[in-house]
N, C-alpha and C positions, 0 to 999 in steps of 0.2 A: 212556582208559587211561593208566596211569601210565608204561608203557614206550613209549608212542608219541610221535612228535615232528612238529609240523607244520613243513614247509620249504617253500621256494619255489625251484624251478630254472628256468632259462631255456633255451629250446631254439629255435633258429631265430628269436631276437628276441622270442619269446612266453613270457611267465611261467607256469608251472605249480605251482599250489599242492597239495601231497601231504602226507598224513599216513602216516608209516612208523614202523616199528619203530626204536628208537634204535640198535640194533646194525647197521642197514642204512644208516645215514645216509652213511658213508664210501663205500660201494659205489654208493648211488644218486648221489651227487655226482660220484664218479669217471666213472660211466656218462654223466651229463649232460656232463660236460667232453669225455669221448671223442666224444660225438655232435657236440659244437660244433668239435671238432677236424677231424672228418671233413667237416662242413659247410664250414668253411674250405677244405679240401683240394679239395672238389668245386666250390667256388664260384668256382674259377678257371676252370672251363669254361663260365661264363657261362650258366647255366640261367635261363631267363625266368621260372620260377615257383618259388616255395619248395617247393611239392609236388613237382615234378620232383627238386629238390634233396634233399629229405627221402627220397623213393623211392630214389635212388642210394645215400645212406646207410644206409638199411634193407638194400638188396641188399648192401652191403659187410659189415654185420654179420651178416647171414644166412649168407653165404658162409663168413665166418670161423667161425661156430658149427659150420657143416657140416664145415669142414675139422678143427676141434678135436675133433669127435665122431669123425672118422676116425682121428685120432691116437690118441684114448683107446681106441679099438676096437683098433688095432693094438698098443698097449701091453697090453692086456687078453688078446688073442689070442695073440700072439707073445712078449712078454717076461715076463709074469706066469709061465708055466710054466717058463721057464729060470731065473727068480729063485727060483722055489720050490725047483727042484733044487739050485741052488747053496746055498740056505739049508740044505737036508737034508744036504748034503755038509759044509759049514762045521760044522753042529751036530754032526754025527758025528765030525768031526776033533777039535772042542774038547772032546767028552765022552770021548775016548780019552787 
């Protein structure tokens, strides 16, 4: 397909060939770079096996995703109604 792009990323020293949508290239490359950064961080703990190292990196990103979901939920539940109320007040003031 015309809007797809073949790329190769390297994770833990191993190349992975992917075909992705052109508009996702930056995101995929950034994700691979973030994984490599976390591998470097956890590599200081001297894991004996790359699988253990990758498991710790996966755990890091999974916990980060869960924390982000919690923050989004907080914003949706707590802040959105308040912002909606403020918008109504400001709209009313600007109309008068």
